[in-house]
C-alpha positions in Angstrom: 170.3 256.4 80.0 169.4 257.8 83.4 171.0 261.0 84.7 169.8 260.5 88.3 172.2 259.3 91.0 169.7 256.9 92.4 167.8 255.4 89.4 166.4 252.4 91.4 165.1 254.7 94.3 163.5 257.0 91.8 161.6 254.2 90.1 160.6 252.8 93.5 159.2 256.2 94.5 157.1 256.1 91.3 155.5 252.8 92.4 157.7 250.3 90.7 158.4 247.0 92.6 161.6 245.0 92.3 160.6 241.4 91.5 164.0 239.9 90.5 167.7 240.9 90.7 170.7 239.4 89.0 174.3 240.4 88.4 176.6 239.2 85.7 179.9 240.2 84.0 179.2 241.8 80.6 181.4 241.4 77.4 183.7 244.2 78.6 184.5 242.4 81.9 182.4 244.8 84.0 179.7 243.8 86.5 176.2 244.6 85.3 173.3 244.7 87.8 169.9 243.9 86.4 166.6 244.6 88.1 163.2 243.3 86.8 160.6 245.8 87.9 156.8 245.6 87.9 154.1 248.3 88.2 150.5 247.2 87.6 150.6 245.0 84.5 153.7 246.6 83.1 157.3 245.4 83.4 160.7 246.9 82.8 164.4 246.1 83.2 166.8 248.4 84.8 170.5 247.7 84.0 173.2 249.5 86.1 177.0 249.3 85.5 180.1 251.4 86.3 181.4 253.7 83.6 184.5 252.3 82.0 186.3 255.7 82.3 185.6 258.3 84.9 183.4 258.3 88.0 179.8 257.2 88.3 177.7 254.7 86.5 175.4 254.2 83.6 171.7 253.2 84.1 169.6 251.9 81.2 165.8 251.2 81.3 164.0 248.9 78.9 160.3 248.4 78.8 159.1 244.8 78.2 
């Protein structure tokens, strides 16, 4: 999980390019935003959703 307040901006500053975006409702009924990112020949998915309790959000990165 990411601790930065702007995980997408941080990845873009590192040279990652957004090539696809989608939003869906996950199994808990919360919106989840998914970004497919590309840098060179590497790809990763960034998933961002609100916390169920408290302020803020949760960001998860997965390498493909």
